[in-house]
Structure formats: structure tokens, C-alpha cells
C-alpha positions in Angstrom: -22.3 -10.2 -4.1 -20.7 -9.7 -0.6 -17.4 -8.7 -2.2 -19.2 -6.1 -4.4 -21.0 -4.6 -1.4 -17.7 -4.5 0.6 -15.8 -2.7 -2.2 -18.6 -0.2 -2.8 -18.9 0.4 0.9 -15.1 1.1 1.1 -15.3 3.4 -1.9 -18.1 5.4 -0.5 -16.4 5.8 2.9 -13.3 7.2 1.2 -15.5 9.8 -0.5 -16.4 11.6 2.8 -14.6 14.7 3.8 -12.6 14.5 7.0 -10.4 16.6 9.2 -6.7 15.9 9.1 -4.7 17.4 11.9 -0.9 17.8 11.5 2.0 20.0 10.7 2.8 21.7 7.4 6.2 20.4 6.2 7.6 20.3 2.7 8.3 17.4 0.3 12.0 17.1 0.9 12.1 17.0 4.7 8.7 15.4 5.2 8.6 13.6 8.5 11.5 15.6 9.9 9.0 18.3 10.7 6.3 16.2 12.4 6.3 18.6 15.4 5.5 22.3 15.1 8.4 24.6 16.1 10.3 27.7 15.1 13.1 25.6 13.7 10.5 23.7 11.5 9.0 27.0 10.4 12.4 28.4 9.4 13.4 25.2 7.5 10.0 24.7 5.7 9.9 28.4 4.7 13.4 28.2 3.2 12.7 25.0 1.3 9.3 26.2 -0.1 10.9 29.5 -1.2 13.4 27.3 -3.2 10.5 25.5 -4.9 9.6 22.6 -2.6 5.9 21.7 -2.3 4.2 21.9 1.1 2.9 18.7 2.5 0.9 17.7 5.6 2.5 15.4 8.2 -0.2 13.7 10.1 0.0 10.6 12.4 3.3 9.5 10.9 2.2 9.9 7.3 3.0 12.4 4.6 0.1 13.7 2.5 0.4 15.7 -0.7 -2.1 18.5 -0.9 -4.2 19.0 -4.1 -4.3 22.7 -3.7 -1.1 23.9 -2.0 -2.1 27.6 -2.7 -4.4 27.3 0.3 -1.3 26.9 2.5 -0.2 30.4 3.7 3.4 31.2 4.8 2.2 31.6 8.5 1.2 27.9 8.4 4.7 26.6 7.5 6.0 24.4 10.3 2.9 24.9 12.3 -0.1 22.8 13.4 -3.1 23.0 11.1 -6.4 21.3 10.3 -6.9 20.3 6.7 -10.5 19.6 5.6 -10.8 17.4 2.6 -10.9 13.9 1.1 -7.9 11.5 1.1 -7.2 9.3 -1.8 -4.0 7.3 -1.0 -1.3 9.8 -0.1 -3.1 12.9 -1.5 -5.7 15.0 0.1 -8.1 16.9 -2.1 -8.2 20.1 0.0 -11.4 21.9 0.9 -9.8 24.2 3.5 -6.8 24.6 5.7 -6.8 26.5 9.0 -4.4 27.0 11.9 -5.1 24.5 14.7 -6.6 25.9 17.8 -4.1 25.8 20.7 -5.3 24.5 24.0 
């Protein structure tokens, strides 16, 4: 019974939406663009124009985005906040916004 409770608790925790802060990269370079910069923006823009899918690099992990159409060109290689639910290495996206600079 304890195992069943633990499993159901873990499943319900993963169902909650969260904020994921990171940088928009693309599937080929991935972690190479873990920091926002003009160089990252240029590289990510070029690769996405060639057909690569945008991804989120957050805390050393690469996340696929369920709805990449919510990523706009001005977010490429930049800091963003993705709201959504993670399931393994994929985030089901609710929204993506530019991160507020301090």
C-alpha cells in the first residue's frame, strides 16, 4: 500500500505546472548554448532556419518543447521562462516569455 501511495504521489507531483528558466537553443547544439549571448542567438537562428527544432537548456538539461511555435525568433539564444509540465525530457508548454533582466 505504501508503494502505491508513493507512486501516485510522484505522478500527481509531475502533473503540476512549473516555471523552467533557461536559454532557447536548438536540437543540434543543445548545451553549447547554455548561456544567452549574441553568438548563441546567431547560431540558433541559423540552425532553426535550416530546420532544427528549438529546445530549452535549463540547469544543464535539454528539454524538447511540445509546442515550438510559441518560441519566437527574438527568443533564440536568449533567457526565457517556459511555463508548463515536464514529462521526462519534454515540456508540455503553456507559455514562453522573455526572462526579466535584473
